[in-house]
C-alpha positions in Angstrom: 23.7 -27.9 -3.7 21.0 -30.5 -4.5 18.3 -29.4 -7.0 15.4 -29.5 -4.4 17.3 -27.1 -2.1 18.0 -24.7 -5.0 14.3 -24.8 -5.9 13.2 -24.2 -2.3 15.7 -21.4 -1.9 14.5 -19.6 -5.1 10.9 -20.1 -4.1 11.5 -18.5 -0.7 13.3 -15.6 -2.4 10.5 -15.1 -4.8 7.9 -15.1 -2.0 10.1 -12.6 0.0 10.3 -10.3 -3.1 6.6 -10.5 -3.7 5.8 -9.8 -0.1 8.1 -6.7 0.0 6.5 -5.3 -3.1 3.1 -5.8 -1.6 4.2 -4.0 1.5 5.7 -1.1 -0.5 2.4 -0.7 -2.3 0.4 -0.6 0.9 2.6 1.9 2.6 2.9 4.2 -0.4 -0.3 4.2 -2.3 -0.3 5.7 -5.8 -2.8 8.4 -4.9 -0.1 10.0 -2.7 1.7 10.9 -5.9 -1.4 12.8 -7.0 -1.5 14.7 -3.7 2.2 15.5 -4.1 1.8 16.9 -7.6 -1.4 18.9 -6.7 0.4 20.4 -3.6 3.4 21.4 -5.7 1.2 23.1 -8.3 -1.4 24.8 -6.0 0.6 25.6 -2.9 4.2 25.5 -4.0 4.8 22.8 -1.4 7.6 20.3 -1.8 6.3 17.4 0.3 8.9 16.2 2.7 6.8 13.4 4.1 3.2 12.4 4.9 2.2 12.7 8.6 -0.8 10.5 8.0 -2.8 8.9 5.3 -6.0 6.9 5.2 -8.2 5.2 2.6 -11.7 4.3 3.7 -14.9 3.1 2.1 -18.3 4.4 3.2 -21.5 3.2 1.5 -19.5 2.0 -1.5 -17.7 5.3 -2.0 -13.9 5.6 -1.5 -12.5 8.4 0.6 -8.8 9.4 0.6 -7.3 11.6 3.4 -3.7 12.6 3.9 -1.7 15.2 5.9 1.5 16.4 4.2 4.4 18.1 5.7 6.2 20.5 3.3 9.9 20.8 3.4 9.4 24.4 4.6 7.4 23.2 7.6 3.9 24.0 6.4 1.3 21.3 6.7 -1.8 20.6 4.5 -4.7 18.3 4.7 -5.9 16.7 1.4 -9.3 15.0 1.2 -10.9 13.4 -1.8 -14.1 11.5 -2.4 -13.8 8.9 -5.2 -10.9 8.5 -7.7 -11.7 11.2 -10.2 -12.1 14.6 -8.4 -9.0 16.6 -7.4 -8.2 16.7 -3.7 -9.6 19.5 -1.5 -6.6 21.0 0.1 -6.6 23.0 3.3 -3.7 24.6 5.2 -3.4 23.3 8.7 -3.4 26.0 11.4 -0.1 26.4 13.2 0.0 25.3 16.8 2.5 26.1 19.4 3.6 23.2 21.7 5.0 24.2 25.1 
């Protein structure tokens, strides 16, 4: 394979790896790890998955919101203003869907 094709191929591979890492970071922000640990400690909840998650900024202040589904079926909302405070965790009310 000519040198220029090898270089182009390795460049494309590097871009693809960088792009996939960027996607992984945006779909699994680090603060979700903090929510997971706090739920385990405070609610004995082993998080199965996150139903929703959102990061917003309002008037220069960051807000973090997530809804977690525990492996046992319970759901909790976690909300935090800023990066320092612990999350405020509330249990979601159970709803019956017919």
